DRENTORKOL-3810 file (N, C-alpha, C; in nm, 4 decimals):
REM DRENTORKOL-3810
@n.u->-6.4196; n.v->0.9666; n.w->1.6995; ca.u->-6.3579; ca.v->1.0633; ca.w->1.7865; c.u->-6.3938; c.v->1.2029; c.w->1.7387
@n.u->-6.4268; n.v->1.2909; n.w->1.8311; ca.u->-6.4649; ca.v->1.4265; ca.w->1.7974; c.u->-6.3401; c.v->1.5142; c.w->1.7973
@n.u->-6.2828; n.v->1.5343; n.w->1.6791; ca.u->-6.1566; ca.v->1.6064; ca.w->1.6681; c.u->-6.1706; c.v->1.7537; c.w->1.7048
@n.u->-6.2847; n.v->1.8154; n.w->1.6733; ca.u->-6.3041; ca.v->1.9562; ca.w->1.7060; c.u->-6.3008; c.v->1.9781; c.w->1.8566
@n.u->-6.3682; n.v->1.8926; n.w->1.9309; ca.u->-6.3682; ca.v->1.9060; ca.w->2.0760; c.u->-6.2303; c.v->1.8801; c.w->2.1339
@n.u->-6.1566; n.v->1.7847; n.w->2.0782; ca.u->-6.0219; ca.v->1.7552; ca.w->2.1264; c.u->-5.9289; c.v->1.8721; c.w->2.1015
@n.u->-5.9339; n.v->1.9290; n.w->1.9820; ca.u->-5.8486; ca.v->2.0441; ca.w->1.9497; c.u->-5.8824; c.v->2.1611; c.w->2.0409
@n.u->-6.0113; n.v->2.1847; n.w->2.0631; ca.u->-6.0533; ca.v->2.2937; ca.w->2.1520; c.u->-6.0019; c.v->2.2705; c.w->2.2932
@n.u->-6.0088; n.v->2.1473; n.w->2.3427; ca.u->-5.9609; ca.v->2.1158; ca.w->2.4773; c.u->-5.8107; c.v->2.1378; c.w->2.4886
@n.u->-5.7351; n.v->2.0933; n.w->2.3890; ca.u->-5.5897; ca.v->2.1117; ca.w->2.3899; c.u->-5.5550; c.v->2.2597; c.w->2.3848
@n.u->-5.6253; n.v->2.3367; n.w->2.3028; ca.u->-5.5987; ca.v->2.4804; ca.w->2.2918; c.u->-5.6267; c.v->2.5520; c.w->2.4236
@n.u->-5.7361; n.v->2.5184; n.w->2.4904; ca.u->-5.7699; ca.v->2.5831; ca.w->2.6176; c.u->-5.6670; c.v->2.5495; c.w->2.7246
@n.u->-5.6314; n.v->2.4219; n.w->2.7355; ca.u->-5.5330; ca.v->2.3819; ca.w->2.8364; c.u->-5.3985; c.v->2.4483; c.w->2.8082
@n.u->-5.3587; n.v->2.4567; n.w->2.6829; ca.u->-5.2312; ca.v->2.5204; ca.w->2.6479; c.u->-5.2340; c.v->2.6689; c.w->2.6815
@n.u->-5.3443; n.v->2.7372; n.w->2.6521; ca.u->-5.3552; ca.v->2.8798; ca.w->2.6835; c.u->-5.3477; c.v->2.9037; c.w->2.8346
@n.u->-5.4188; n.v->2.8208; n.w->2.9117; ca.u->-5.4142; ca.v->2.8346; ca.w->3.0578; c.u->-5.2735; c.v->2.8045; c.w->3.1082
@n.u->-5.2069; n.v->2.7058; n.w->3.0490; ca.u->-5.0714; ca.v->2.6723; ca.w->3.0907; c.u->-4.9750; c.v->2.7866; c.w->3.0637
@n.u->-4.9905; n.v->2.8552; n.w->2.9533; ca.u->-4.9033; ca.v->2.9688; ca.w->2.9224; c.u->-4.9229; c.v->3.0794; c.w->3.0259
@n.u->-5.0465; n.v->3.1028; n.w->3.0674; ca.u->-5.0727; ca.v->3.2033; ca.w->3.1712; c.u->-5.0086; c.v->3.1594; c.w->3.3034
@n.u->-5.0264; n.v->3.0335; n.w->3.3402; ca.u->-4.9657; ca.v->2.9826; ca.w->3.4635; c.u->-4.8135; c.v->2.9933; c.w->3.4567
@n.u->-4.7554; n.v->2.9611; n.w->3.3432; ca.u->-4.6107; ca.v->2.9707; ca.w->3.3260; c.u->-4.5631; c.v->3.1154; c.w->3.3387
@n.u->-4.6384; n.v->3.2098; n.w->3.2825; ca.u->-4.6019; ca.v->3.3518; ca.w->3.2923; c.u->-4.6104; c.v->3.3998; c.w->3.4371
@n.u->-4.7138; n.v->3.3584; n.w->3.5080; ca.u->-4.7265; ca.v->3.3959; ca.w->3.6495; c.u->-4.6123; c.v->3.3364; c.w->3.7298
@n.u->-4.5813; n.v->3.2115; n.w->3.7034; ca.u->-4.4708; ca.v->3.1468; ca.w->3.7747; c.u->-4.3388; c.v->3.2183; c.w->3.7467
@n.u->-4.3122; n.v->3.2485; n.w->3.6195; ca.u->-4.1854; ca.v->3.3125; ca.w->3.5825; c.u->-4.1764; c.v->3.4544; c.w->3.6374
@n.u->-4.2884; n.v->3.5248; n.w->3.6460; ca.u->-4.2862; ca.v->3.6635; ca.w->3.6919; c.u->-4.2848; c.v->3.6791; c.w->3.8421
@n.u->-4.3592; n.v->3.5952; n.w->3.9160; ca.u->-4.3717; ca.v->3.6156; ca.w->4.0598; c.u->-4.3072; c.v->3.5075; c.w->4.1454
@n.u->-4.3229; n.v->3.3834; n.w->4.1091; ca.u->-4.2770; ca.v->3.2765; ca.w->4.1976; c.u->-4.1305; c.v->3.2378; c.w->4.1785
@n.u->-4.0833; n.v->3.2363; n.w->4.0578; ca.u->-3.9462; ca.v->3.1922; ca.w->4.0330; c.u->-3.8420; c.v->3.2830; c.w->4.0978
@n.u->-3.8563; n.v->3.4173; n.w->4.0876; ca.u->-3.7529; ca.v->3.5012; ca.w->4.1498; c.u->-3.7431; c.v->3.4857; c.w->4.3017
@n.u->-3.8529; n.v->3.4525; n.w->4.3665; ca.u->-3.8491; ca.v->3.4433; ca.w->4.5136; c.u->-3.8348; c.v->3.2998; c.w->4.5634
@n.u->-3.8146; n.v->3.2052; n.w->4.4743; ca.u->-3.8043; ca.v->3.0639; ca.w->4.5141; c.u->-3.6674; c.v->3.0371; c.w->4.5770
@n.u->-3.6640; n.v->2.9451; n.w->4.6727; ca.u->-3.5354; ca.v->2.9086; ca.w->4.7338; c.u->-3.4401; c.v->2.8471; c.w->4.6302
@n.u->-3.3142; n.v->2.8638; n.w->4.6518; ca.u->-3.2125; ca.v->2.8105; ca.w->4.5604; c.u->-3.2190; c.v->2.6576; c.w->4.5587
@n.u->-3.2006; n.v->2.5996; n.w->4.4384; ca.u->-3.1972; ca.v->2.4551; ca.w->4.4244; c.u->-3.3340; c.v->2.3904; c.w->4.4023
@n.u->-3.4407; n.v->2.4702; n.w->4.3983; ca.u->-3.5745; ca.v->2.4123; ca.w->4.3802; c.u->-3.6261; c.v->2.4241; c.w->4.2369
@n.u->-3.5491; n.v->2.4856; n.w->4.1495; ca.u->-3.5934; ca.v->2.5068; ca.w->4.0115; c.u->-3.6298; c.v->2.3756; c.w->3.9400
@n.u->-3.5488; n.v->2.2686; n.w->3.9468; ca.u->-3.5868; ca.v->2.1445; ca.w->3.8777; c.u->-3.7192; c.v->2.0863; c.w->3.9290
@n.u->-3.7437; n.v->2.0975; n.w->4.0578; ca.u->-3.8680; ca.v->2.0445; ca.w->4.1145; c.u->-3.9887; c.v->2.1282; c.w->4.0718
@n.u->-3.9684; n.v->2.2586; n.w->4.0652; ca.u->-4.0760; ca.v->2.3465; ca.w->4.0200; c.u->-4.1108; c.v->2.3177; c.w->3.8738
@n.u->-4.0073; n.v->2.3011; n.w->3.7910; ca.u->-4.0314; ca.v->2.2697; ca.w->3.6493; c.u->-4.1009; c.v->2.1338; c.w->3.6345
@n.u->-4.0579; n.v->2.0365; n.w->3.7126; ca.u->-4.1216; ca.v->1.9044; ca.w->3.7069; c.u->-4.2686; c.v->1.9145; c.w->3.7470
@n.u->-4.2996; n.v->1.9941; n.w->3.8489; ca.u->-4.4388; ca.v->2.0119; ca.w->3.8918; c.u->-4.5201; c.v->2.0829; c.w->3.7836
@n.u->-4.4617; n.v->2.1834; n.w->3.7194; ca.u->-4.5329; ca.v->2.2538; ca.w->3.6122; c.u->-4.5618; c.v->2.1611; c.w->3.4942
@n.u->-4.4650; n.v->2.0816; n.w->3.4553; ca.u->-4.4831; ca.v->1.9898; ca.w->3.3425; c.u->-4.5836; c.v->1.8795; c.w->3.3791
@n.u->-4.5741; n.v->1.8272; n.w->3.5010; ca.u->-4.6697; ca.v->1.7247; ca.w->3.5438; c.u->-4.8118; c.v->1.7815; c.w->3.5498
@n.u->-4.8257; n.v->1.9039; n.w->3.5948; ca.u->-4.9574; ca.v->1.9684; ca.w->3.5979; c.u->-5.0143; c.v->1.9865; c.w->3.4591
@n.u->-4.9282; n.v->2.0285; n.w->3.3658; ca.u->-4.9730; ca.v->2.0457; ca.w->3.2269; c.u->-5.0156; c.v->1.9121; c.w->3.1677
@n.u->-4.9351; n.v->1.8083; n.w->3.1885; ca.u->-4.9679; ca.v->1.6760; ca.w->3.1338; c.u->-5.0977; c.v->1.6224; c.w->3.1939
@n.u->-5.1168; n.v->1.6400; n.w->3.3231; ca.u->-5.2398; ca.v->1.5935; ca.w->3.3878; c.u->-5.3613; c.v->1.6687; c.w->3.3354
@n.u->-5.3496; n.v->1.8013; n.w->3.3266; ca.u->-5.4612; ca.v->1.8817; ca.w->3.2765; c.u->-5.4931; c.v->1.8463; c.w->3.1317
@n.u->-5.3907; n.v->1.8235; n.w->3.0522; ca.u->-5.4115; ca.v->1.7870; ca.w->2.9123; c.u->-5.4804; c.v->1.6507; c.w->2.9010
@n.u->-5.4371; n.v->1.5550; n.w->2.9804; ca.u->-5.5005; ca.v->1.4228; ca.w->2.9792; c.u->-5.6462; c.v->1.4282; c.w->3.0217
@n.u->-5.6751; n.v->1.5017; n.w->3.1279; ca.u->-5.8138; ca.v->1.5151; ca.w->3.1735; c.u->-5.9002; c.v->1.5853; c.w->3.0695
@n.u->-5.8473; n.v->1.6905; n.w->3.0086; ca.u->-5.9237; ca.v->1.7638; ca.w->2.9067; c.u->-5.9544; c.v->1.6750; c.w->2.7866
@n.u->-5.8589; n.v->1.5926; n.w->2.7460; ca.u->-5.8824; ca.v->1.5039; ca.w->2.6323; c.u->-5.9824; c.v->1.3937; c.w->2.6683
@n.u->-5.9798; n.v->1.3465; n.w->2.7927; ca.u->-6.0789; ca.v->1.2469; ca.w->2.8350; c.u->-6.2191; c.v->1.3080; c.w->2.8330
@n.u->-6.2311; n.v->1.4302; n.w->2.8826; ca.u->-6.3614; ca.v->1.4973; ca.w->2.8833; c.u->-6.4077; c.v->1.5252; c.w->2.7411
@n.u->-6.3166; n.v->1.5644; n.w->2.6530; ca.u->-6.3525; ca.v->1.5935; ca.w->2.5137; c.u->-6.4007; c.v->1.4690; c.w->2.4411
@n.u->-6.3555; n.v->1.3527; n.w->2.4828; ca.u->-6.3936; ca.v->1.2283; ca.w->2.4159; c.u->-6.5308; c.v->1.1775; c.w->2.4595
@n.u->-6.5843; n.v->1.2318; n.w->2.5693; ca.u->-6.7172; ca.v->1.1896; ca.w->2.6166; c.u->-6.8226; c.v->1.2175; c.w->2.5116
@n.u->-6.9343; n.v->1.1473; n.w->2.5222; ca.u->-7.0473; ca.v->1.1755; ca.w->2.4349; c.u->-7.1019; c.v->1.3141; c.w->2.4665
@n.u->-7.1687; n.v->1.3737; n.w->2.3688; ca.u->-7.2309; ca.v->1.5032; ca.w->2.3914; c.u->-7.3488; c.v->1.4867; c.w->2.4869
@n.u->-7.3994; n.v->1.5976; n.w->2.5390; ca.u->-7.5118; ca.v->1.5929; ca.w->2.6320; c.u->-7.6348; c.v->1.5303; c.w->2.5655
@n.u->-7.6590; n.v->1.5617; n.w->2.4377; ca.u->-7.7729; ca.v->1.5016; ca.w->2.3668; c.u->-7.7573; c.v->1.3507; c.w->2.3530
@n.u->-7.6365; n.v->1.3047; n.w->2.3234; ca.u->-7.6136; ca.v->1.1608; ca.w->2.3103; c.u->-7.6303; c.v->1.0891; c.w->2.4443
@n.u->-7.5820; n.v->1.1526; n.w->2.5532; ca.u->-7.5984; ca.v->1.0919; ca.w->2.6854; c.u->-7.7459; c.v->1.0851; c.w->2.7242
@n.u->-7.8216; n.v->1.1902; n.w->2.6913; ca.u->-7.9653; ca.v->1.1916; ca.w->2.7216; c.u->-8.0376; c.v->1.0840; c.w->2.6410
@n.u->-8.0002; n.v->1.0705; n.w->2.5136; ca.u->-8.0622; ca.v->0.9681; ca.w->2.4294; c.u->-8.0281; c.v->0.8280; c.w->2.4795
@n.u->-7.9042; n.v->0.8067; n.w->2.5218; ca.u->-7.8651; ca.v->0.6754; ca.w->2.5745; c.u->-7.9402; c.v->0.6438; c.w->2.7036
@n.u->-7.9712; n.v->0.7456; n.w->2.7819; ca.u->-8.0409; ca.v->0.7258; ca.w->2.9087; c.u->-8.1920; c.v->0.7090; c.w->2.8898
@n.u->-8.2526; n.v->0.7867; n.w->2.7986; ca.u->-8.3984; ca.v->0.7903; ca.w->2.7860; c.u->-8.4518; c.v->0.7274; c.w->2.6581
@n.u->-8.3650; n.v->0.6801; n.w->2.5712; ca.u->-8.4094; ca.v->0.6275; ca.w->2.4429; c.u->-8.4704; c.v->0.4885; c.w->2.4530
@n.u->-8.5329; n.v->0.4483; n.w->2.3439; ca.u->-8.5919; ca.v->0.3152; ca.w->2.3329; c.u->-8.4903; c.v->0.2262; c.w->2.2625
@n.u->-8.4644; n.v->0.1107; n.w->2.3208; ca.u->-8.3654; ca.v->0.0202; ca.w->2.2633; c.u->-8.4241; c.v->-0.0545; c.w->2.1446
@n.u->-8.3425; n.v->-0.0716; n.w->2.0438; ca.u->-8.3836; ca.v->-0.1458; ca.w->1.9255; c.u->-8.2608; c.v->-0.2035; c.w->1.8579
@n.u->-8.2734; n.v->-0.2377; n.w->1.7316; ca.u->-8.1600; ca.v->-0.2905; ca.w->1.6571; c.u->-8.1714; c.v->-0.2443; c.w->1.5131
@n.u->-8.0579; n.v->-0.2522; n.w->1.4456; ca.u->-8.0535; ca.v->-0.2119; ca.w->1.3053; c.u->-7.9711; c.v->-0.3148; c.w->1.2285
@n.u->-8.0209; n.v->-0.3519; n.w->1.1105; ca.u->-7.9484; ca.v->-0.4433; ca.w->1.0228; c.u->-7.8814; c.v->-0.3588; c.w->0.9147
@n.u->-7.7532; n.v->-0.3820; n.w->0.8952; ca.u->-7.6764; ca.v->-0.3057; ca.w->0.7958; c.u->-7.7063; c.v->-0.3628; c.w->0.6573
@n.u->-7.7570; n.v->-0.2774; n.w->0.5684; ca.u->-7.7883; ca.v->-0.3230; ca.w->0.4326; c.u->-7.6841; c.v->-0.2776; c.w->0.3310
@n.u->-7.6048; n.v->-0.1742; n.w->0.3648; ca.u->-7.4994; ca.v->-0.1285; ca.w->0.2740; c.u->-7.3967; c.v->-0.0510; c.w->0.3535
@n.u->-7.2698; n.v->-0.0703; n.w->0.3223; ca.u->-7.1599; ca.v->0.0039; ca.w->0.3831; c.u->-7.0827; c.v->0.0718; c.w->0.2717
@n.u->-7.0725; n.v->0.2046; n.w->0.2789; ca.u->-6.9988; ca.v->0.2804; ca.w->0.1779; c.u->-6.8889; c.v->0.3594; c.w->0.2490
@n.u->-6.7613; n.v->0.3162; n.w->0.2396; ca.u->-6.6525; ca.v->0.3895; ca.w->0.3061; c.u->-6.6370; c.v->0.5299; c.w->0.2476
@n.u->-6.6218; n.v->0.6272; n.w->0.3355; ca.u->-6.5998; ca.v->0.7657; ca.w->0.2932; c.u->-6.4512; c.v->0.7981; c.w->0.2981
@n.u->-6.3865; n.v->0.7639; n.w->0.4096; ca.u->-6.2422; ca.v->0.7811; ca.w->0.4230; c.u->-6.1901; c.v->0.6664; c.w->0.5103
@n.u->-6.0734; n.v->0.6843; n.w->0.5698; ca.u->-6.0126; ca.v->0.5758; ca.w->0.6471; c.u->-6.0942; c.v->0.5351; c.w->0.7690
@n.u->-6.1633; n.v->0.6301; n.w->0.8321; ca.u->-6.2347; ca.v->0.5982; ca.w->0.9558; c.u->-6.3860; c.v->0.6125; c.w->0.9457
@n.u->-6.4371; n.v->0.6853; n.w->0.8488; ca.u->-6.5812; ca.v->0.7089; ca.w->0.8393; c.u->-6.6436; c.v->0.6283; c.w->0.7264
@n.u->-6.7665; n.v->0.5852; n.w->0.7509; ca.u->-6.8422; ca.v->0.5116; ca.w->0.6503; c.u->-6.9873; c.v->0.5565; c.w->0.6552
@n.u->-7.0516; n.v->0.5472; n.w->0.5398; ca.u->-7.1948; ca.v->0.5734; ca.w->0.5321; c.u->-7.2639; c.v->0.4383; c.w->0.5402
@n.u->-7.3545; n.v->0.4251; n.w->0.6371; ca.u->-7.4230; ca.v->0.2985; ca.w->0.6591; c.u->-7.5703; c.v->0.3139; c.w->0.6242
@n.u->-7.6214; n.v->0.2272; n.w->0.5381; ca.u->-7.7651; ca.v->0.2178; ca.w->0.5144; c.u->-7.8168; c.v->0.1124; c.w->0.6111
@n.u->-7.9154; n.v->0.1505; n.w->0.6923; ca.u->-7.9636; ca.v->0.0635; ca.w->0.7989; c.u->-8.1141; c.v->0.0440; c.w->0.7897
@n.u->-8.1579; n.v->-0.0710; n.w->0.8339; ca.u->-8.3002; ca.v->-0.1012; ca.w->0.8498; c.u->-8.3260; c.v->-0.1086; c.w->0.9999
@n.u->-8.3903; n.v->-0.0043; n.w->1.0544; ca.u->-8.4127; ca.v->0.0085; ca.w->1.1978; c.u->-8.5374; c.v->-0.0687; c.w->1.2409
@n.u->-8.5267; n.v->-0.1375; n.w->1.3534; ca.u->-8.6404; ca.v->-0.2056; ca.w->1.4134; c.u->-8.6466; c.v->-0.1638; c.w->1.5597
@n.u->-8.7596; n.v->-0.1031; n.w->1.5962; ca.u->-8.7815; ca.v->-0.0607; ca.w->1.7338; c.u->-8.9103; c.v->-0.1278; c.w->1.7813
@n.u->-8.9045; n.v->-0.2028; n.w->1.8910; ca.u->-9.0248; ca.v->-0.2699; ca.w->1.9398; c.u->-9.1389; c.v->-0.1696; c.w->1.9620
@n.u->-9.2568; n.v->-0.2060; n.w->1.9142; ca.u->-9.3735; ca.v->-0.1222; ca.w->1.9318; c.u->-9.3951; c.v->-0.0199; c.w->1.8225
@n.u->-9.3112; n.v->-0.0213; n.w->1.7188; ca.u->-9.3300; ca.v->0.0730; ca.w->1.6088; c.u->-9.2962; c.v->0.0037; c.w->1.4768
@n.u->-9.3293; n.v->0.0698; n.w->1.3679; ca.u->-9.3049; ca.v->0.0154; ca.w->1.2348; c.u->-9.1558; c.v->0.0279; c.w->1.2022
@n.u->-9.0981; n.v->-0.0738; n.w->1.1399; ca.u->-8.9581; ca.v->-0.0668; ca.w->1.0968; c.u->-8.9416; c.v->0.0419; c.w->0.9915
@n.u->-8.8236; n.v->0.1017; n.w->0.9893; ca.u->-8.7970; ca.v->0.2072; ca.w->0.8929; c.u->-8.6516; c.v->0.2013; c.w->0.8512
@n.u->-8.6211; n.v->0.2627; n.w->0.7375; ca.u->-8.4844; ca.v->0.2627; ca.w->0.6839; c.u->-8.4221; c.v->0.3999; c.w->0.7057
@n.u->-8.2915; n.v->0.4018; n.w->0.7125; ca.u->-8.2210; ca.v->0.5280; ca.w->0.7302; c.u->-8.0753; c.v->0.5145; c.w->0.6923
@n.u->-8.0088; n.v->0.6274; n.w->0.6945; ca.u->-7.8680; ca.v->0.6328; ca.w->0.6564; c.u->-7.7944; c.v->0.7123; c.w->0.7629
@n.u->-7.6788; n.v->0.6606; n.w->0.8042; ca.u->-7.5968; ca.v->0.7258; ca.w->0.9061; c.u->-7.4535; c.v->0.7316; c.w->0.8555
@n.u->-7.3884; n.v->0.8459; n.w->0.8775; ca.u->-7.2444; ca.v->0.8560; ca.w->0.8562; c.u->-7.1819; c.v->0.8360; c.w->0.9934
@n.u->-7.0950; n.v->0.7373; n.w->1.0034; ca.u->-7.0446; ca.v->0.6958; ca.w->1.1333; c.u->-6.8936; c.v->0.6799; c.w->1.1281
@n.u->-6.8250; n.v->0.7307; n.w->1.2304; ca.u->-6.6805; ca.v->0.7111; ca.w->1.2431; c.u->-6.6576; c.v->0.5778; c.w->1.3124
@n.u->-6.6112; n.v->0.4823; n.w->1.2382; ca.u->-6.5926; ca.v->0.3475; ca.w->1.2910; c.u->-6.4581; c.v->0.3391; c.w->1.3619
@n.u->-6.4575; n.v->0.3040; n.w->1.4914; ca.u->-6.3312; ca.v->0.2879; ca.w->1.5630; c.u->-6.2470; c.v->0.1789; c.w->1.4973
@n.u->-6.1138; n.v->0.1940; n.w->1.4966; ca.u->-6.0264; ca.v->0.0980; ca.w->1.4272; c.u->-6.0468; c.v->-0.0473; c.w->1.4682
@n.u->-6.0683; n.v->-0.0745; n.w->1.5939; ca.u->-6.0829; ca.v->-0.2124; ca.w->1.6395; c.u->-6.2192; c.v->-0.2724; c.w->1.6109
@n.u->-6.3134; n.v->-0.1927; n.w->1.5642; ca.u->-6.4490; ca.v->-0.2414; ca.w->1.5439; c.u->-6.4909; c.v->-0.2456; c.w->1.3977
@n.u->-6.3988; n.v->-0.2265; n.w->1.3063; ca.u->-6.4346; ca.v->-0.2207; ca.w->1.1641; c.u->-6.4904; c.v->-0.3539; c.w->1.1132
@n.u->-6.4487; n.v->-0.4650; n.w->1.1714; ca.u->-6.4983; ca.v->-0.5955; ca.w->1.1265; c.u->-6.6457; c.v->-0.6159; c.w->1.1626
@n.u->-6.6968; n.v->-0.5427; n.w->1.2597; ca.u->-6.8360; ca.v->-0.5576; ca.w->1.3026; c.u->-6.9353; c.v->-0.4921; c.w->1.2078
@n.u->-6.8867; n.v->-0.4018; n.w->1.1242; ca.u->-6.9759; ca.v->-0.3258; ca.w->1.0370; c.u->-6.9689; c.v->-0.3802; c.w->0.8953
@n.u->-7.0412; n.v->-0.4875; n.w->0.8721; ca.u->-7.0471; ca.v->-0.5483; ca.w->0.7394; c.u->-7.1935; c.v->-0.5688; c.w->0.7032
@n.u->-7.2209; n.v->-0.5879; n.w->0.5775; ca.u->-7.3581; ca.v->-0.6061; ca.w->0.5307; c.u->-7.4190; c.v->-0.7287; c.w->0.5986
@n.u->-7.5376; n.v->-0.7119; n.w->0.6533; ca.u->-7.6069; ca.v->-0.8194; ca.w->0.7222; c.u->-7.5871; c.v->-0.8203; c.w->0.8722
@n.u->-7.4889; n.v->-0.7446; n.w->0.9233; ca.u->-7.4656; ca.v->-0.7409; ca.w->1.0679; c.u->-7.5795; c.v->-0.6663; c.w->1.1367
@n.u->-7.6074; n.v->-0.7053; n.w->1.2590; ca.u->-7.7106; ca.v->-0.6402; ca.w->1.3391; c.u->-7.6415; c.v->-0.5685; c.w->1.4546
@n.u->-7.6705; n.v->-0.4389; n.w->1.4682; ca.u->-7.6088; ca.v->-0.3585; ca.w->1.5739; c.u->-7.7185; c.v->-0.2996; c.w->1.6628
@n.u->-7.6914; n.v->-0.2891; n.w->1.7934; ca.u->-7.7900; ca.v->-0.2302; ca.w->1.8829; c.u->-7.7968; c.v->-0.0785; c.w->1.8655
@n.u->-7.9162; n.v->-0.0218; n.w->1.8853; ca.u->-7.9368; ca.v->0.1219; ca.w->1.8718; c.u->-8.0249; c.v->0.1712; c.w->1.9862
@n.u->-8.0233; n.v->0.3012; n.w->2.0063; ca.u->-8.1175; ca.v->0.3691; ca.w->2.0951; c.u->-8.1854; c.v->0.4751; c.w->2.0097
@n.u->-8.3183; n.v->0.4821; n.w->2.0180; ca.u->-8.3964; ca.v->0.5744; ca.w->1.9362; c.u->-8.4754; c.v->0.6662; c.w->2.0292
@n.u->-8.4781; n.v->0.7944; n.w->1.9958; ca.u->-8.5583; ca.v->0.8908; ca.w->2.0700; c.u->-8.7053; c.v->0.8565; c.w->2.0480
@n.u->-8.7823; n.v->0.8303; n.w->2.1544; ca.u->-8.9222; ca.v->0.7921; ca.w->2.1348; c.u->-9.0074; c.v->0.9033; c.w->2.0721
@n.u->-8.9664; n.v->1.0278; n.w->2.0892; ca.u->-9.0424; ca.v->1.1399; ca.w->2.0332; c.u->-9.0045; c.v->1.1695; c.w->1.8889
@n.u->-8.8824; n.v->1.1325; n.w->1.8488; ca.u->-8.8345; ca.v->1.1640; ca.w->1.7142; c.u->-8.7473; c.v->1.0486; c.w->1.6654
@n.u->-8.8002; n.v->0.9644; n.w->1.5768; ca.u->-8.7256; ca.v->0.8475; ca.w->1.5281; c.u->-8.6088; c.v->0.8843; c.w->1.4384
@n.u->-8.5922; n.v->1.0122; n.w->1.4063; ca.u->-8.4768; ca.v->1.0547; ca.w->1.3272; c.u->-8.3520; c.v->1.0695; c.w->1.4142
@n.u->-8.3698; n.v->1.0716; n.w->1.5457; ca.u->-8.2564; ca.v->1.0805; ca.w->1.6382; c.u->-8.2212; c.v->0.9394; c.w->1.6835
@n.u->-8.1109; n.v->0.8879; n.w->1.6305; ca.u->-8.0694; ca.v->0.7497; ca.w->1.6570; c.u->-7.9262; c.v->0.7506; c.w->1.7085
@n.u->-7.9002; n.v->0.6704; n.w->1.8089; ca.u->-7.7663; ca.v->0.6539; ca.w->1.8627; c.u->-7.7237; c.v->0.5099; c.w->1.8377
@n.u->-7.6155; n.v->0.4923; n.w->1.7651; ca.u->-7.5619; ca.v->0.3599; ca.w->1.7350; c.u->-7.4766; c.v->0.3150; c.w->1.8529
@n.u->-7.4999; n.v->0.1947; n.w->1.9012; ca.u->-7.4246; ca.v->0.1394; ca.w->2.0138; c.u->-7.3357; c.v->0.0268; c.w->1.9623
@n.u->-7.2137; n.v->0.0566; n.w->1.9203; ca.u->-7.1316; ca.v->-0.0423; ca.w->1.8499; c.u->-7.0541; c.v->-0.1386; c.w->1.9371
@n.u->-7.0612; n.v->-0.1277; n.w->2.0676; ca.u->-6.9761; ca.v->-0.2086; ca.w->2.1543; c.u->-6.9909; c.v->-0.3588; c.w->2.1315
@n.u->-7.1126; n.v->-0.4052; n.w->2.1117; ca.u->-7.1361; ca.v->-0.5486; ca.w->2.0911; c.u->-7.2512; c.v->-0.5642; c.w->1.9927
@n.u->-7.2292; n.v->-0.6428; n.w->1.8912; ca.u->-7.3374; ca.v->-0.6660; ca.w->1.7960; c.u->-7.4307; c.v->-0.7701; c.w->1.8517
@n.u->-7.5532; n.v->-0.7679; n.w->1.8078; ca.u->-7.6507; ca.v->-0.8659; ca.w->1.8537; c.u->-7.6219; c.v->-1.0047; c.w->1.7999
@n.u->-7.5433; n.v->-1.0135; n.w->1.6923; ca.u->-7.5047; ca.v->-1.1430; ca.w->1.6364; c.u->-7.4122; c.v->-1.2185; c.w->1.7309
@n.u->-7.3394; n.v->-1.1476; n.w->1.8190; ca.u->-7.2400; ca.v->-1.2101; ca.w->1.9044; c.u->-7.2959; c.v->-1.2549; c.w->2.0389
@n.u->-7.4209; n.v->-1.2227; n.w->2.0702; ca.u->-7.4761; ca.v->-1.2577; ca.w->2.2003; c.u->-7.5061; c.v->-1.4050; c.w->2.2117
END
């Protein structure tokens, strides 16, 4: 999960919400019909929650470079030769990359392993990858399904 993008999204939505709240309190609330205050507050809170949810969904998307690599990359696989945990969610993986039509090569990736997928990242496991055909140093790990499970 990209925490920087999530924090930025939450901060932007909160700042916009504060402006909307100030506009509502300054112009709309004084002229609103009597008895509509609870409905107006419910609409403001629902709008904030919806905007916050959408912003967090967008923040969780892959970056433009990752989406381009997933779309235009060459599919291959990597065998995990070493797993070194860095913290609770991140690990350093030593991988042996194999891309059809090119020489196999070794590399190292620091990867944030999703909680439900930690069992898939063990020594000897094979994971699918996408490699930039122009630059083999640009690799996208596709952890959804290991090749061992097919």
